[in-house]
C-alpha positions in Angstrom: 0.0 0.0 0.0 1.3 3.4 -0.9 0.7 6.3 1.6 0.8 10.0 1.0 0.3 12.8 3.6 -0.7 15.9 1.7 -1.0 19.3 3.5 -1.2 21.8 0.6 -4.3 22.8 -1.3 -2.0 23.3 -4.3 -1.2 19.6 -4.6 -2.5 18.4 -8.0 -4.1 15.3 -6.5 -6.1 17.3 -4.0 -7.1 19.8 -6.7 -8.4 16.9 -8.8 -10.4 15.5 -5.9 -11.9 18.9 -5.1 -13.1 19.2 -8.7 -14.7 15.8 -8.5 -16.4 16.8 -5.3 -17.8 20.0 -6.7 -18.3 19.7 -10.5 -20.6 17.3 -12.4 -18.8 18.0 -15.7 -15.5 16.9 -14.1 -17.1 13.7 -12.9 -18.5 12.9 -16.3 -15.3 13.8 -18.1 -13.1 11.7 -15.8 -15.6 8.9 -15.1 -14.8 9.2 -11.4 -16.5 10.3 -8.2 -16.0 10.2 -4.4 -17.8 8.0 -1.9 -18.3 9.1 1.7 -18.5 6.6 4.5 -17.7 3.0 5.3 -21.2 1.6 4.3 -21.2 3.2 0.9 -17.6 2.2 0.2 -18.3 -1.4 1.2 -21.4 -1.5 -1.0 -19.3 -0.4 -3.9 -16.6 -3.0 -3.2 -19.2 -5.7 -3.1 -20.5 -4.8 -6.5 -17.5 -3.5 -8.4 -14.3 -4.2 -6.5 -11.7 -2.1 -4.9 -11.6 1.7 -5.1 -8.8 3.6 -6.8 -7.8 5.5 -3.6 -8.8 5.9 0.0 -8.7 9.4 1.6 -8.6 9.8 5.4 -8.3 12.9 7.7 -5.5 13.4 10.2 -6.3 12.1 13.7 -7.9 8.9 14.9 -10.3 7.2 12.5 -13.3 5.2 13.6 -12.9 1.4 14.2 -15.0 0.7 11.1 -12.9 3.0 8.9 -9.6 1.6 10.3 -10.8 -1.9 9.6 -11.7 -1.0 6.0 -8.3 0.7 5.4 -6.5 -2.4 6.7 -8.6 -4.7 4.4 -7.7 -2.5 1.4 -4.0 -3.1 1.8 -3.3 -2.8 -1.9 -5.1 0.5 -2.3 -3.3 3.8 -2.1 -4.1 5.9 0.9 -4.0 9.7 1.2 -4.1 11.6 4.5 -5.3 15.2 4.6 -5.5 17.8 7.3 -9.0 17.9 8.9 -10.1 21.1 7.2 -9.0 20.0 3.7 -10.7 16.6 4.2 -13.9 18.5 5.2 -13.8 20.3 1.8 -14.3 17.0 0.0 -17.2 15.6 2.1 -20.9 16.1 1.4 -21.9 16.3 5.0 -21.1 18.6 7.9 -20.1 15.8 10.2 -17.4 13.9 8.3 -17.5 10.1 8.5 -13.7 9.9 8.5 -13.1 8.0 5.2 -13.6 8.8 1.5 -12.9 6.7 -1.6 -12.1 7.7 -5.1 -13.9 5.3 -7.5 -14.7 4.8 -11.1 -18.3 5.5 -12.0 -19.8 2.1 -12.8 -21.9 1.5 -16.0 -25.1 -0.2 -15.1 -26.8 -2.0 -18.0 -30.1 -0.5 -19.1 -33.1 -2.9 -19.5 -34.5 -3.1 -23.1 -38.2 -2.9 -22.3 -38.7 -1.8 -18.7 -42.2 -2.1 -17.2 -41.6 0.0 -14.1 -40.0 3.4 -14.7 -39.4 6.6 -12.8 -38.8 9.9 -14.6 -37.5 12.9 -12.7 -37.6 16.4 -14.1 -35.3 19.1 -12.9 -34.8 17.8 -9.3 -32.2 20.2 -7.9 -31.2 19.0 -4.4 -28.7 16.2 -4.6 -29.6 14.8 -1.2 -33.3 14.7 -2.3 -32.3 12.9 -5.5 -30.3 10.3 -3.7 -33.2 9.7 -1.3 -35.6 9.2 -4.3 -33.2 6.8 -6.0 -33.0 4.8 -2.8 -36.7 4.6 -2.6 -36.9 3.7 -6.3 -34.5 0.8 -5.8 -36.4 -0.5 -2.8 -39.7 -0.4 -4.7 -38.4 -2.4 -7.6 -38.1 0.4 -10.2 -36.2 -0.9 -13.3 -34.7 2.3 -14.6 -34.7 6.0 -13.7 -34.5 8.8 -16.3 -33.2 12.2 -15.2 -33.9 15.3 -17.3 -31.0 17.4 -18.6 -31.5 19.9 -15.8 -31.5 17.4 -12.9 -28.7 17.4 -10.4 -26.0 14.8 -10.8 -26.8 11.3 -9.5 -23.1 10.7 -9.0 -22.3 13.7 -6.8 -21.0 12.8 -3.3 -24.1 14.2 -1.7 -26.5 12.3 -4.0 -24.5 9.1 -3.4 -24.7 9.7 0.3 -28.4 10.0 0.1 -28.8 7.0 -2.2 -26.7 4.7 0.1 -25.8 2.3 -2.7 -29.0 2.7 -4.9 -26.8 4.0 -7.8 -24.9 0.7 -7.7 -27.9 -1.5 -8.5 -30.4 0.9 -10.2 -29.8 1.9 -13.8 -29.9 5.7 -14.0 -30.1 7.4 -17.4 -28.8 11.0 -17.0 -29.5 14.0 -19.3 -32.5 12.2 -20.8 -35.1 13.6 -23.1 -38.2 12.8 -21.0 -40.7 13.6 -23.7 -39.0 11.3 -26.1 -38.8 8.6 -23.4 -42.5 9.0 -22.7 -43.4 8.7 -26.3 -41.4 5.5 -26.6 -42.7 4.0 -23.3 -44.9 0.9 -23.9 -47.3 1.4 -21.0 -49.2 4.0 -19.0 -47.4 7.1 -17.8 -48.6 9.3 -14.9 -47.7 12.9 -14.2 -47.9 13.8 -10.6 -49.7 17.1 -10.2 -52.0 19.2 -7.9 -55.0 18.3 -10.1 -55.8 15.0 -11.6 -57.3 11.6 -10.9 -56.6 9.8 -7.7 -53.5 7.7 -7.6 -55.5 5.0 -5.9 -58.0 4.8 -8.7 -55.4 3.7 -11.3 -54.7 0.2 -12.5 -50.9 0.0 -11.9 -50.5 -3.7 -12.7 -49.5 -3.0 -16.3 -46.3 -1.3 -17.4 -46.1 2.0 -15.5 -44.0 5.1 -15.6 -44.3 7.9 -12.9 -43.1 11.4 -13.7 -42.1 13.6 -10.8 -41.3 17.3 -11.2 -39.1 20.0 -9.7 -39.3 20.5 -5.9 -40.9 24.0 -6.4 -42.2 24.4 -9.9 -43.5 20.8 -10.5 -43.7 19.4 -14.0 -43.5 21.4 -17.2 -46.8 21.6 -19.2 -45.1 19.9 -22.2 -44.1 17.0 -20.1 -47.5 16.6 -18.6 -49.0 16.7 -22.0 -46.8 13.8 -23.1 -48.1 11.5 -20.3 -51.1 9.2 -20.3 -52.8 11.3 -17.6 -52.2 13.5 -14.5 -52.7 12.0 -11.1 -52.8 13.4 -7.6 -52.3 11.9 -4.2 -55.4 12.5 -2.0 -54.5 14.3 1.2 -56.4 14.9 4.4 -57.9 18.2 5.4 -56.3 19.9 8.5 -57.6 22.6 10.8 -55.8 25.1 8.5 -57.2 23.6 5.3 -55.7 21.2 2.8 -52.0 20.7 2.7 -50.7 22.3 -0.4 -48.5 19.4 -1.6 -46.1 16.7 -0.7 -42.4 17.1 -1.5 -40.9 15.3 -4.4 -39.4 12.6 -2.3 -42.6 11.8 -0.4 -44.7 11.9 -3.6 -42.3 9.4 -5.3 -42.4 7.1 -2.3 -46.2 7.0 -2.2 -46.6 6.4 -5.9 -43.8 3.8 -6.3 -45.0 1.7 -3.4 -48.6 1.9 -4.5 -47.5 0.3 -7.7 -45.5 -2.3 -5.9 -48.5 -3.1 -3.7 -50.7 -3.6 -6.7 -48.1 -5.6 -8.6 -47.8 -8.0 -5.7 
């Protein structure tokens, strides 16, 4: 195992890692990203093999991180001052270990029957959480619009907790074209529409979820089979305006799973 202790932000390796942490274009160009935390790194290793490099902060690491570093005896390790390490992590409380990995290529199914399409989701943690839900519900492929945040950012990966390693994600997709080519029923989640629970979801199904604030574009809604809404209870202050994108996705996806079972 090679070991480097880097203390300068001018170091070219650190600069490269910082670009990967901050820039989706750099991640796409290099085909690399950073994983944060023992669980996520172990999930990657189980699916794809050893990382390219392990990065740790100065000071004492957790028992789990130390054990993982020892297990990866043939992988290069780089130690950084605490503040420099924190610049690479997607969370305020650093887990104590990062890994540089190649972004894996997951095979796309030819004729998926359970699809999720996401339009302009902006928060990477939110996207990661939605992908984790999609994987748990049995979604076969997720399409991300061209303006969606990057599924392979450290924060999205942290939120996904390994979902990106098992779930095919098509980035920068033309959602309207995908809807036109989908051989099944497609549902736009909206404030107005038929009840989710009145739909027959036992056939090939695609759900389309929109931006956290603006929702779906009119053109995208028009390309779907129909608009649906999730019925909500009245409160003392009146009806709740809407669910957030993550909650709406979870309700829709697991209703489909319930019906399919």
